[in-house]
Backbone as JSON, one array per atom type, in Angstrom:
{
  "sequence": "MVPRDQTDVIKEGRFNQLSYQFICPYKSPQAWLVYRLSSIILRPLLKVPVIKDFFREKARGLWDHVTSPAQDWSSFDLWVVRQFDQRVWSPVLGTIFDLKVYELRAFEWAVTMFRDSPSMIPHLQNVLETIPPSVAVSAVLGMWDYMMRNAVSMEDVKYVLRDSYPPLWEPTIRHPVLQQPEGINLLFHHQYWVNTAAHPFLNDFNLNLLIGSMKPADLQHSTGLRFVIPFPVVDTLWTHENPT",
  "N": [[-3.99, -18.75, -7.43], [-6.98, -16.91, -7.24], [-7.07, -13.42, -7.52], [-8.26, -11.11, -5.05], [-10.7, -8.48, -4.44], [-9.51, -5.59, -3.03], [-10.28, -3.07, -2.34], [-12.28, -2.32, -0.46], [-11.01, -3.11, 1.85], [-8.97, -1.24, 2.08], [-10.54, 1.07, 2.39], [-11.68, 0.61, 4.88], [-9.52, 0.65, 6.5], [-8.08, -1.64, 7.14], [-5.26, -2.41, 6.92], [-3.43, -4.4, 7.46], [-4.36, -6.59, 6.2], [-3.91, -6.37, 3.54], [-2.47, -7.32, 0.38], [0.12, -7.92, -2.01], [-0.57, -8.53, -5.33], [0.2, -10.66, -7.91], [0.41, -10.46, -11.49], [-0.35, -12.87, -13.75], [1.59, -13.85, -16.5], [1.02, -15.82, -18.31], [-1.56, -16.77, -20.12], [-3.92, -18.76, -21.3], [-6.33, -19.8, -23.85], [-7.66, -22.02, -22.85], [-7.41, -21.7, -20.08], [-8.95, -19.41, -19.76], [-11.45, -20.4, -20.45], [-11.9, -22.21, -18.35], [-12.02, -20.37, -16.26], [-14.35, -18.85, -16.93], [-16.32, -20.88, -16.98], [-16.2, -21.75, -14.34], [-17.18, -19.52, -12.99], [-19.8, -19.45, -13.98], [-20.83, -21.91, -13.1], [-20.53, -21.82, -10.31], [-21.98, -19.61, -9.48], [-24.87, -20.04, -9.1], [-24.74, -21.53, -6.75], [-24.23, -19.71, -4.78], [-26.61, -18.85, -3.87], [-27.33, -20.39, -1.8], [-27.32, -19.92, 1.6], [-25.32, -20.87, 3.47], [-23.17, -21.69, 1.84], [-22.72, -19.31, 0.51], [-21.87, -17.61, 2.62], [-19.54, -18.96, 3.33], [-17.86, -18.69, 1.04], [-17.64, -15.91, 0.94], [-16.31, -15.3, 3.3], [-14.12, -17.08, 3.53], [-13.03, -17.55, 1.02], [-12.5, -15.15, -0.48], [-11.43, -14.05, -2.84], [-12.34, -15.78, -4.87], [-15.07, -15.42, -4.5], [-15.39, -12.7, -5.26], [-14.85, -12.82, -8.01], [-16.75, -14.59, -8.95], [-19.15, -13.29, -8.45], [-18.72, -10.9, -9.83], [-17.54, -11.31, -12.62], [-14.63, -10.98, -14.75], [-14.46, -9.49, -18.04], [-12.6, -10.1, -19.97], [-9.11, -11.14, -20.36], [-7.54, -8.83, -20.29], [-9.1, -6.89, -18.93], [-9.24, -8.25, -16.56], [-6.56, -8.12, -15.62], [-6.27, -5.32, -15.4], [-8.14, -4.82, -13.44], [-6.93, -5.95, -11.22], [-4.63, -4.32, -10.92], [-5.71, -1.73, -10.6], [-6.8, -1.64, -8.09], [-4.88, -0.67, -6.38], [-4.41, 1.67, -7.66], [-5.88, 4.01, -7.59], [-7.71, 6.78, -6.22], [-8.69, 6.37, -3.02], [-11.22, 6.92, -0.83], [-11.52, 6.91, 2.62], [-14.1, 6.53, 4.66], [-14.18, 5.74, 7.28], [-11.66, 6.31, 8.4], [-11.38, 8.88, 7.6], [-9.75, 10.0, 5.55], [-7.85, 10.28, 2.46], [-6.52, 7.83, 0.34], [-3.9, 7.46, -1.86], [-2.04, 5.67, -2.87], [-0.16, 4.2, -5.12], [0.71, 1.22, -5.56], [1.76, -0.57, -7.5], [2.8, 1.23, -9.3], [4.74, 2.39, -7.68], [6.46, 0.23, -7.41], [7.4, 0.13, -10.01], [8.76, 2.58, -10.13], [10.71, 2.04, -8.23], [12.17, 0.04, -9.53], [13.13, 1.53, -11.72], [14.78, 3.42, -10.43], [16.7, 1.73, -9.29], [17.9, 0.75, -11.61], [18.89, 3.03, -12.96], [20.06, 4.99, -11.3], [22.8, 5.17, -10.98], [23.7, 6.48, -13.15], [24.7, 9.64, -13.9], [23.45, 11.4, -15.72], [20.84, 10.6, -15.68], [19.78, 11.25, -13.24], [18.41, 13.84, -12.92], [16.03, 13.26, -14.34], [14.96, 11.16, -12.87], [14.49, 12.52, -10.5], [12.45, 14.26, -11.31], [10.42, 12.42, -11.76], [10.04, 11.33, -9.18], [9.06, 13.52, -7.86], [6.38, 13.47, -8.23], [5.14, 12.0, -6.31], [4.4, 11.63, -2.75], [7.02, 12.9, -0.62], [7.87, 11.31, 1.62], [7.01, 8.79, 0.86], [8.53, 8.4, -1.44], [11.15, 8.34, -0.39], [11.09, 6.11, 1.31], [9.57, 3.77, 0.17], [10.48, 3.75, -2.49], [13.25, 4.53, -2.6], [14.23, 3.04, -0.54], [14.96, 3.87, 2.02], [13.81, 3.37, 4.73], [14.22, 3.94, 7.4], [14.62, 6.65, 7.42], [12.14, 7.91, 7.03], [10.95, 7.32, 9.42], [12.38, 8.72, 11.24], [12.52, 11.4, 10.52], [10.78, 14.35, 9.33], [10.06, 14.27, 6.07], [11.22, 15.96, 3.2], [11.17, 17.23, -0.22], [13.75, 17.96, -0.79], [15.2, 16.22, 0.79], [14.7, 13.86, -0.58], [16.06, 14.34, -2.99], [18.65, 14.48, -2.01], [19.11, 11.89, -0.93], [18.81, 10.42, -3.24], [20.99, 11.25, -4.8], [23.21, 10.93, -3.13], [23.45, 8.26, -1.76], [23.38, 6.29, 1.24], [24.2, 3.7, 3.6], [21.33, 2.54, 5.33], [20.37, 3.17, 8.78], [18.9, 1.19, 9.91], [17.06, -1.57, 8.56], [13.83, -2.7, 7.47], [12.65, -5.79, 8.82], [11.47, -7.2, 6.92], [11.04, -9.31, 4.13], [12.74, -8.86, 0.99], [11.57, -8.01, -2.31], [10.33, -5.25, -0.48], [7.79, -4.09, -0.92], [6.36, -6.11, -2.07], [5.54, -7.71, -0.1], [3.06, -8.51, 2.35], [3.51, -7.35, 4.89], [5.12, -5.17, 4.28], [3.46, -3.52, 2.69], [1.51, -3.03, 4.58], [3.0, -1.54, 6.47], [3.67, 0.73, 4.92], [1.11, 1.84, 4.22], [0.0, 2.33, 6.75], [1.83, 4.21, 7.81], [1.52, 6.38, 6.04], [-1.13, 6.99, 6.53], [-0.95, 7.85, 9.2], [0.71, 10.13, 8.91], [-0.81, 11.82, 7.21], [-3.17, 12.12, 8.69], [-2.27, 13.28, 11.1], [-1.41, 15.73, 10.15], [-3.7, 16.98, 9.38], [-5.74, 19.86, 9.25], [-8.08, 20.06, 10.72], [-8.1, 18.22, 12.81], [-9.7, 16.07, 15.01], [-10.9, 14.79, 18.21], [-11.93, 12.23, 17.76], [-10.69, 11.28, 15.37], [-8.07, 11.44, 16.23], [-8.02, 9.51, 18.25], [-8.47, 7.27, 16.64], [-6.11, 7.29, 15.17], [-4.15, 6.82, 17.14], [-5.05, 4.33, 18.03], [-4.53, 2.79, 15.8], [-1.9, 2.18, 15.87], [-1.2, -0.23, 17.11], [-2.15, -2.5, 15.43], [-0.42, -2.0, 13.33], [1.99, -3.05, 14.08], [4.77, -2.32, 14.49], [7.11, -3.07, 15.83], [7.56, -5.67, 14.97], [7.78, -5.43, 12.14], [9.91, -3.65, 11.83], [11.92, -4.73, 13.34], [12.83, -3.65, 15.65], [12.82, -3.09, 19.16], [11.83, -0.88, 20.41], [9.93, 1.55, 19.09], [9.13, 4.63, 17.65], [7.19, 6.69, 15.62], [8.61, 9.41, 14.87], [8.24, 11.8, 13.19], [5.44, 11.94, 13.05], [4.69, 12.27, 15.73], [5.94, 14.73, 16.21], [4.49, 16.4, 14.48], [1.93, 16.24, 15.63], [2.51, 17.37, 18.11], [3.07, 20.02, 17.52], [0.73, 20.87, 16.41], [-1.8, 23.02, 15.08], [-4.26, 22.97, 16.25], [-4.91, 22.96, 19.51], [-6.32, 21.15, 21.06]],
  "CA": [[-5.02, -18.19, -6.57], [-7.68, -15.79, -7.86], [-6.91, -12.22, -6.69], [-9.49, -10.57, -4.48], [-10.86, -7.04, -4.45], [-9.0, -5.08, -1.75], [-10.67, -1.67, -2.17], [-12.98, -2.15, 0.82], [-10.03, -3.28, 2.93], [-8.33, 0.07, 2.22], [-11.54, 2.01, 2.91], [-11.93, 0.33, 6.29], [-8.29, 0.78, 7.26], [-7.55, -2.95, 7.56], [-4.07, -2.49, 6.08], [-2.7, -5.64, 7.72], [-4.94, -7.64, 5.36], [-3.59, -6.1, 2.14], [-1.41, -8.16, -0.18], [0.55, -7.62, -3.38], [-1.08, -9.6, -6.17], [0.94, -10.73, -9.17], [-0.33, -10.68, -12.73], [0.23, -14.02, -14.44], [1.78, -13.54, -17.92], [0.66, -16.96, -19.15], [-3.02, -16.88, -20.12], [-4.32, -19.53, -22.47], [-7.79, -19.91, -24.05], [-8.2, -23.05, -21.96], [-7.53, -21.11, -18.75], [-10.1, -18.5, -19.78], [-12.65, -21.24, -20.46], [-12.07, -22.69, -16.98], [-12.43, -19.21, -15.46], [-15.74, -18.52, -17.22], [-17.18, -21.98, -16.56], [-16.24, -21.75, -12.88], [-18.08, -18.44, -12.58], [-21.18, -19.83, -14.32], [-21.25, -23.05, -12.28], [-20.55, -21.5, -8.89], [-22.89, -18.52, -9.15], [-26.12, -20.51, -8.48], [-24.49, -22.05, -5.4], [-24.2, -18.6, -3.82], [-27.96, -18.64, -3.34], [-27.4, -21.15, -0.54], [-26.69, -19.04, 2.59], [-24.1, -21.44, 4.06], [-22.11, -21.62, 0.82], [-22.46, -17.88, 0.28], [-21.06, -17.1, 3.74], [-18.21, -19.58, 3.28], [-17.07, -18.05, -0.02], [-17.39, -14.5, 1.26], [-15.39, -15.19, 4.42], [-12.94, -17.94, 3.42], [-12.49, -17.55, -0.34], [-13.0, -13.87, -0.97], [-11.03, -13.85, -4.23], [-13.27, -16.53, -5.7], [-16.35, -14.73, -4.35], [-15.38, -11.47, -6.05], [-14.87, -13.11, -9.44], [-18.0, -15.25, -9.28], [-20.2, -12.27, -8.44], [-18.41, -9.87, -10.84], [-16.46, -11.87, -13.45], [-14.0, -10.11, -15.74], [-14.93, -9.72, -19.41], [-11.49, -10.69, -20.72], [-7.88, -11.14, -19.57], [-7.06, -7.46, -20.11], [-9.86, -6.27, -17.84], [-8.84, -8.98, -15.35], [-5.3, -7.54, -15.16], [-6.51, -3.93, -14.98], [-8.89, -4.88, -12.18], [-5.95, -6.22, -10.16], [-3.74, -3.18, -10.75], [-6.41, -0.51, -10.21], [-7.1, -1.63, -6.66], [-3.86, 0.19, -5.79], [-4.12, 2.72, -8.63], [-6.99, 4.94, -7.56], [-7.88, 7.53, -4.98], [-9.68, 5.67, -2.2], [-11.65, 7.69, 0.34], [-11.87, 6.06, 3.75], [-15.02, 7.23, 5.57], [-13.88, 5.35, 8.66], [-10.46, 7.01, 8.85], [-11.48, 10.29, 7.25], [-8.62, 10.45, 4.75], [-7.79, 9.74, 1.11], [-5.3, 7.07, 0.04], [-3.54, 7.52, -3.27], [-0.77, 4.94, -2.91], [-0.17, 3.33, -6.29], [1.77, 0.27, -5.2], [2.41, -1.08, -8.71], [3.59, 2.35, -9.82], [5.91, 2.52, -6.82], [7.38, -0.85, -7.78], [8.04, 0.54, -11.27], [9.72, 3.62, -9.78], [11.81, 1.37, -7.53], [12.97, -0.62, -10.56], [13.8, 2.57, -12.5], [15.86, 3.98, -9.61], [17.74, 0.71, -9.19], [18.56, 0.59, -12.9], [19.46, 4.23, -13.57], [20.58, 6.0, -10.38], [24.25, 5.27, -11.12], [24.0, 7.3, -14.33], [24.46, 11.04, -13.54], [22.54, 12.07, -16.65], [19.47, 10.17, -15.41], [19.34, 11.75, -11.94], [17.34, 14.86, -13.04], [14.79, 12.63, -14.79], [14.43, 10.42, -11.72], [13.96, 13.52, -9.57], [11.16, 14.72, -11.84], [9.44, 11.35, -11.55], [9.77, 11.18, -7.75], [8.32, 14.69, -7.39], [4.95, 13.23, -8.42], [4.62, 11.24, -5.17], [4.81, 12.24, -1.48], [8.44, 12.68, -0.32], [8.09, 10.19, 2.54], [6.83, 7.56, 0.09], [9.68, 8.27, -2.33], [12.33, 7.97, 0.39], [10.95, 4.77, 1.9], [9.15, 2.7, -0.73], [11.24, 3.74, -3.75], [14.69, 4.6, -2.37], [14.6, 2.03, 0.44], [15.43, 4.45, 3.29], [12.66, 3.32, 5.63], [14.58, 4.57, 8.66], [14.55, 8.1, 7.24], [10.77, 8.4, 7.22], [10.57, 7.14, 10.81], [13.15, 9.64, 12.08], [12.45, 12.8, 10.11], [9.76, 14.82, 8.41], [10.78, 14.21, 4.81], [10.92, 16.95, 2.16], [11.71, 16.87, -1.53], [15.2, 18.13, -0.72], [15.73, 14.96, 1.32], [14.63, 12.88, -1.66], [17.16, 14.63, -3.91], [19.91, 14.15, -1.33], [19.25, 10.43, -0.85], [18.96, 9.91, -4.6], [22.34, 11.55, -5.3], [24.25, 10.48, -2.2], [22.87, 7.21, -0.93], [24.22, 5.75, 2.29], [23.54, 2.56, 4.23], [20.39, 2.94, 6.37], [20.69, 2.76, 10.14], [18.26, -0.12, 10.04], [16.14, -1.91, 7.49], [12.75, -3.56, 7.95], [12.94, -7.22, 8.82], [10.58, -7.74, 5.89], [11.76, -9.83, 2.97], [12.79, -8.02, -0.21], [11.25, -6.59, -2.27], [9.45, -4.96, 0.65], [6.43, -3.78, -1.36], [5.67, -7.32, -2.49], [5.18, -8.45, 1.11], [1.95, -7.89, 3.07], [4.01, -6.52, 5.98], [5.62, -3.93, 3.71], [2.31, -2.7, 2.31], [0.91, -2.63, 5.85], [3.82, -0.47, 7.03], [3.55, 1.92, 4.08], [-0.22, 2.42, 4.33], [-0.17, 2.86, 8.1], [2.63, 5.43, 7.98], [0.9, 7.48, 5.29], [-2.34, 7.36, 7.27], [-0.54, 8.65, 10.36], [1.23, 11.43, 8.47], [-1.91, 12.63, 6.69], [-4.12, 12.43, 9.77], [-1.63, 14.21, 12.03], [-1.27, 17.04, 9.52], [-5.01, 17.53, 9.0], [-5.98, 21.09, 10.03], [-9.26, 19.91, 11.57], [-7.96, 16.98, 13.57], [-10.56, 16.06, 16.19], [-10.6, 13.72, 19.17], [-12.28, 10.94, 17.18], [-9.62, 10.86, 14.46], [-6.85, 11.25, 17.02], [-8.13, 8.2, 18.88], [-8.27, 6.27, 15.59], [-4.69, 7.28, 14.84], [-3.43, 6.14, 18.22], [-5.47, 2.94, 18.04], [-4.0, 2.07, 14.64], [-0.48, 1.87, 16.08], [-1.02, -1.64, 17.49], [-2.18, -3.42, 14.28], [0.72, -1.76, 12.43], [3.02, -4.0, 14.54], [6.05, -1.75, 14.08], [8.22, -3.83, 16.4], [7.81, -6.84, 14.13], [8.2, -5.06, 10.79], [11.19, -2.95, 11.85], [12.93, -5.49, 14.06], [13.27, -2.86, 16.8], [11.98, -3.3, 20.34], [11.23, 0.4, 20.79], [9.74, 2.3, 17.84], [8.23, 5.79, 17.67], [7.24, 7.46, 14.38], [8.88, 10.75, 15.37], [7.6, 12.87, 12.43], [4.02, 12.01, 13.41], [4.64, 12.86, 17.07], [6.31, 16.14, 16.08], [3.36, 17.1, 13.86], [0.87, 16.35, 16.63], [2.96, 18.26, 19.18], [3.03, 21.4, 17.04], [-0.52, 21.06, 15.66], [-2.44, 24.32, 15.34], [-5.42, 22.73, 17.09], [-4.32, 22.51, 20.78], [-7.11, 20.1, 21.69]],
  "C": [[-5.66, -16.98, -7.26], [-7.55, -14.56, -6.98], [-8.25, -11.67, -6.23], [-9.5, -9.06, -4.58], [-10.48, -6.5, -3.07], [-9.42, -3.64, -1.48], [-11.35, -1.43, -0.83], [-12.03, -2.29, 2.0], [-9.3, -1.96, 3.18], [-9.29, 1.06, 2.85], [-11.73, 1.85, 4.41], [-10.66, 0.36, 7.13], [-7.71, -0.52, 7.76], [-6.29, -3.26, 6.73], [-3.28, -3.78, 6.29], [-3.27, -6.81, 6.93], [-4.66, -7.43, 3.87], [-2.47, -7.02, 1.66], [-1.11, -7.71, -1.61], [0.16, -8.8, -4.26], [-0.41, -9.56, -7.53], [-0.01, -10.96, -10.34], [0.36, -11.8, -13.49], [0.38, -13.7, -15.94], [1.32, -14.65, -18.86], [-0.85, -17.19, -19.07], [-3.44, -17.56, -21.42], [-5.83, -19.49, -22.66], [-8.42, -20.95, -23.13], [-8.39, -22.51, -20.54], [-8.73, -20.17, -18.68], [-11.42, -19.28, -19.75], [-12.94, -21.76, -19.06], [-12.57, -21.56, -16.08], [-13.91, -18.9, -15.67], [-16.69, -19.62, -16.75], [-17.3, -22.02, -15.04], [-17.21, -20.68, -12.38], [-19.54, -18.83, -12.81], [-21.69, -20.93, -13.39], [-21.42, -22.66, -10.82], [-21.58, -20.44, -8.52], [-24.21, -19.0, -8.56], [-25.94, -21.01, -7.05], [-24.5, -20.94, -4.35], [-25.59, -18.27, -3.28], [-28.19, -19.41, -2.05], [-26.66, -20.36, 0.53], [-25.38, -19.57, 3.16], [-22.93, -21.33, 3.09], [-21.73, -20.17, 0.55], [-21.56, -17.31, 1.37], [-19.65, -17.68, 3.71], [-17.33, -18.9, 2.24], [-16.7, -16.63, 0.35], [-16.34, -14.36, 2.35], [-14.07, -15.93, 4.18], [-12.29, -17.93, 2.03], [-12.93, -16.28, -1.04], [-12.62, -13.61, -2.43], [-11.98, -14.55, -5.18], [-14.65, -15.88, -5.67], [-16.43, -13.51, -5.26], [-15.52, -11.77, -7.54], [-16.12, -13.88, -9.86], [-19.13, -14.23, -9.37], [-19.99, -11.2, -9.5], [-17.27, -10.37, -11.72], [-15.92, -10.86, -14.45], [-14.48, -10.48, -17.14], [-13.86, -10.37, -20.28], [-10.24, -10.59, -19.86], [-7.38, -9.73, -19.32], [-7.78, -6.77, -18.96], [-9.56, -6.96, -16.52], [-7.57, -8.37, -14.76], [-5.5, -6.11, -14.66], [-7.25, -3.88, -13.65], [-7.95, -5.11, -11.0], [-5.13, -4.97, -9.86], [-4.48, -1.98, -10.15], [-6.87, -0.51, -8.76], [-6.13, -0.72, -5.91], [-3.56, 1.4, -6.67], [-5.28, 3.71, -8.71], [-7.02, 5.66, -6.22], [-9.02, 6.9, -4.18], [-9.98, 6.51, -0.97], [-12.08, 6.73, 1.44], [-12.8, 6.83, 4.68], [-14.75, 6.91, 7.03], [-12.72, 6.18, 9.21], [-10.48, 8.49, 8.49], [-10.31, 10.81, 6.45], [-8.66, 9.76, 3.39], [-6.46, 9.02, 0.92], [-5.09, 7.05, -1.47], [-2.18, 6.85, -3.46], [-0.82, 3.9, -4.03], [0.99, 2.34, -6.18], [2.5, -0.26, -6.44], [3.25, 0.0, -9.37], [4.85, 2.54, -8.99], [6.93, 1.43, -7.12], [8.11, -0.51, -9.08], [9.08, 1.62, -11.02], [10.95, 3.01, -9.11], [12.75, 0.69, -8.53], [13.77, 0.42, -11.35], [14.98, 3.16, -11.72], [17.01, 2.99, -9.5], [18.56, 0.61, -10.47], [19.38, 1.82, -13.29], [20.1, 5.23, -12.6], [22.09, 6.16, -10.46], [24.68, 6.09, -12.34], [23.69, 8.76, -14.01], [23.47, 11.75, -14.45], [21.08, 11.71, -16.39], [18.92, 10.73, -14.11], [18.25, 12.82, -12.06], [16.0, 14.26, -13.47], [14.14, 11.84, -13.65], [13.85, 11.37, -10.69], [12.59, 14.01, -10.02], [10.07, 13.69, -11.61], [9.06, 11.27, -10.08], [9.04, 12.38, -7.17], [6.81, 14.51, -7.52], [4.33, 12.45, -7.27], [5.08, 11.9, -3.88], [6.27, 11.93, -1.15], [8.7, 11.49, 0.59], [7.92, 8.85, 1.85], [8.02, 7.32, -0.82], [10.91, 7.78, -1.57], [12.25, 6.53, 0.88], [10.7, 3.7, 0.85], [10.0, 2.61, -1.99], [12.74, 3.68, -3.5], [15.16, 3.66, -1.27], [15.09, 2.55, 1.77], [14.26, 4.52, 4.27], [12.97, 3.98, 6.96], [14.43, 6.09, 8.59], [13.15, 8.61, 7.54], [10.3, 8.23, 8.66], [11.26, 8.13, 11.73], [12.89, 11.1, 11.78], [11.18, 13.08, 9.31], [10.45, 15.02, 7.06], [10.29, 15.28, 3.85], [11.49, 16.49, 0.83], [13.22, 17.04, -1.58], [15.86, 16.87, -0.17], [15.75, 13.88, 0.24], [15.8, 13.08, -2.63], [18.5, 14.23, -3.3], [20.14, 12.64, -1.31], [19.46, 9.84, -2.24], [20.38, 10.1, -5.11], [23.43, 10.94, -4.43], [23.66, 9.44, -1.25], [23.88, 6.72, 0.1], [23.49, 4.6, 2.96], [22.57, 3.03, 5.32], [20.83, 2.45, 7.74], [20.07, 1.41, 10.46], [17.35, -0.32, 8.84], [15.02, -2.76, 8.07], [13.16, -5.03, 7.89], [12.03, -7.95, 7.82], [11.42, -8.21, 4.71], [11.71, -8.85, 1.8], [12.19, -8.78, -1.4], [10.14, -6.3, -1.26], [8.0, -4.77, 0.2], [5.69, -4.99, -1.92], [5.22, -8.16, -1.3], [4.01, -7.75, 1.8], [2.42, -6.97, 4.2], [4.52, -5.17, 5.47], [4.5, -2.99, 3.32], [1.61, -2.19, 3.56], [1.67, -1.46, 6.46], [3.66, 0.82, 6.24], [2.2, 2.6, 4.26], [-0.44, 3.03, 5.71], [0.59, 4.17, 8.27], [2.01, 6.61, 7.25], [-0.41, 7.93, 5.95], [-2.0, 8.22, 8.47], [-0.11, 10.05, 9.95], [0.09, 12.34, 8.02], [-2.89, 13.04, 7.78], [-3.53, 13.45, 10.73], [-1.54, 15.61, 11.46], [-2.6, 17.68, 9.16], [-5.33, 18.74, 9.87], [-7.16, 20.98, 10.99], [-9.25, 18.58, 12.31], [-8.81, 17.05, 14.84], [-10.21, 14.86, 17.07], [-10.87, 12.34, 18.58], [-11.16, 10.42, 16.29], [-8.3, 10.64, 15.19], [-6.86, 9.89, 17.7], [-7.94, 7.07, 17.87], [-6.79, 6.14, 15.25], [-3.89, 6.51, 15.89], [-3.77, 4.65, 18.25], [-4.9, 2.12, 16.89], [-2.54, 1.68, 14.82], [-0.27, 0.37, 16.36], [-1.1, -2.58, 16.29], [-1.06, -3.19, 13.28], [1.89, -2.67, 12.79], [4.41, -3.55, 14.11], [7.24, -2.54, 14.63], [8.58, -5.03, 15.52], [8.38, -6.44, 12.78], [9.55, -4.36, 10.75], [12.3, -3.75, 12.53], [13.48, -4.75, 15.26], [12.3, -3.06, 17.95], [11.25, -2.03, 20.75], [11.14, 1.28, 19.55], [8.74, 3.43, 18.07], [8.33, 6.48, 16.31], [7.38, 8.95, 14.7], [8.25, 11.87, 14.53], [6.12, 13.05, 12.78], [3.86, 12.67, 14.77], [4.95, 14.35, 17.01], [5.17, 16.95, 15.48], [2.22, 17.28, 14.84], [1.25, 17.35, 17.72], [2.83, 19.73, 18.78], [1.74, 21.71, 16.28], [-1.2, 22.36, 16.07], [-3.7, 24.19, 16.18], [-4.92, 22.18, 18.43], [-5.08, 21.4, 21.46], [-6.77, 18.75, 21.1]]
}
């Protein structure tokens, strides 16, 4: 399947439509020829309104590559990765997303491989300090329950890294969590809530957006719990400097 451009999906806050897209390591000259010929042949068909609407709505990945084909396999791969590797400003939600999902997967692999080596712990700590603590604890260290129960600090990250313990609960999402649409949906929604709740100029419009985004996050399904409250977000809103 041809990967689609997901930048607009992030901008519009439609996190439940995001997906992790794999990079195929097997790329032959014949496959590149098929890719280029498909783009050339299909592009004139997009002038027909019915076909154009069908591709845009039902085959968005194909639409993106027909309208803006990659120049070579390297740029094709970079195009896939950079959708999650850039600062995306959401005018709808009024916040910036800087969640580098492929980088987080690399951090997760590094922690899994080296956390049992005491000499590597300081290096892992230095790496995890480059991302938000709540992201490090959940997406990298796998303690998703921690970010739902507490406001996470870097000290929490260091503690979990050195003294891991079984989580009280784990998402009912298949592992690896960040390769599943439900996992990316949960991560993006939680970071949106945390950033919005902590914004010093939180207004009624953004507050309503925050509350309204709880339903599409579908926390009951992703966590496997019947009653779920993101307590750090509630605590931040309760103590917000703007009383309105």
